[in-house]
C-alpha positions in Angstrom: -8.0 -118.8 -40.4 -7.8 -118.0 -36.7 -10.1 -115.5 -35.0 -8.8 -112.4 -33.2 -10.0 -113.9 -29.9 -8.1 -117.1 -30.6 -5.0 -115.1 -31.2 -5.5 -113.1 -28.0 -6.1 -116.3 -26.1 -2.8 -117.8 -27.4 -1.0 -114.6 -26.3 -2.6 -114.7 -22.9 -1.6 -118.3 -22.5 2.0 -117.4 -23.4 2.0 -114.5 -20.9 0.8 -116.9 -18.1 3.6 -119.3 -19.1 6.2 -116.5 -19.0 5.0 -115.5 -15.5 5.2 -119.2 -14.3 8.8 -119.4 -15.5 9.7 -116.4 -13.2 7.9 -117.9 -10.3 9.5 -121.4 -10.8 12.9 -119.6 -10.7 12.1 -118.2 -7.3 11.4 -114.6 -8.5 8.6 -112.6 -7.0 5.3 -112.5 -8.9 6.3 -109.2 -10.5 10.0 -109.2 -11.4 11.8 -106.0 -11.5 10.3 -104.0 -14.4 12.2 -103.8 -17.6 12.5 -100.6 -19.5 10.9 -100.1 -22.9 14.4 -100.3 -24.4 15.2 -103.6 -22.7 11.9 -105.0 -24.2 12.9 -103.7 -27.6 16.2 -105.6 -27.4 14.3 -108.8 -26.4 11.8 -108.3 -29.3 14.7 -107.8 -31.7 16.4 -111.0 -30.5 13.3 -113.1 -30.8 12.6 -111.6 -34.3 16.1 -112.8 -35.2 15.3 -116.2 -33.9 12.1 -116.3 -36.0 14.1 -115.2 -39.1 16.7 -117.9 -38.5 14.0 -120.5 -38.0 12.2 -119.4 -41.2 15.4 -119.8 -43.2 16.8 -123.0 -41.7 13.9 -125.2 -40.9 12.5 -127.5 -43.6 8.9 -126.7 -42.5 9.3 -123.5 -40.6 5.6 -122.4 -40.2 4.9 -124.1 -36.9 8.1 -123.2 -35.1 8.1 -119.7 -36.4 4.5 -119.2 -35.3 5.5 -120.3 -31.8 8.2 -117.5 -31.8 5.6 -115.0 -33.1 3.3 -115.9 -30.2 6.3 -115.3 -27.8 7.1 -112.0 -29.5 3.4 -110.8 -29.1 3.5 -111.8 -25.4 6.7 -110.0 -24.8 5.1 -106.9 -26.3 2.1 -107.3 -24.0 4.4 -107.6 -21.0 6.2 -104.4 -22.0 2.8 -102.6 -22.0 1.9 -104.2 -18.6 5.1 -103.0 -17.0 5.4 -99.6 -18.8 1.9 -98.5 -19.6 -0.3 -98.7 -22.6 -1.5 -96.0 -25.0 -4.8 -96.6 -26.7 -5.4 -95.6 -30.2 
């Protein structure tokens, strides 16, 4: 089993990767913020990718977990750009 800190570290690593993609494409460090609705659309699309992977891959656990990491990082990015509400 993975610790919570290991999960957070994986999400943070994915966020750094996402930022590097924007920078490699010549975008400023902070791209134009997306709305919460735009992030929801992205989250739905990547959830669909995970669902398809789970159904179609012979051993879907690894590839699906990669998508789950991406989904978590997209959600973090949403909060970075639009604010966060603590429980």
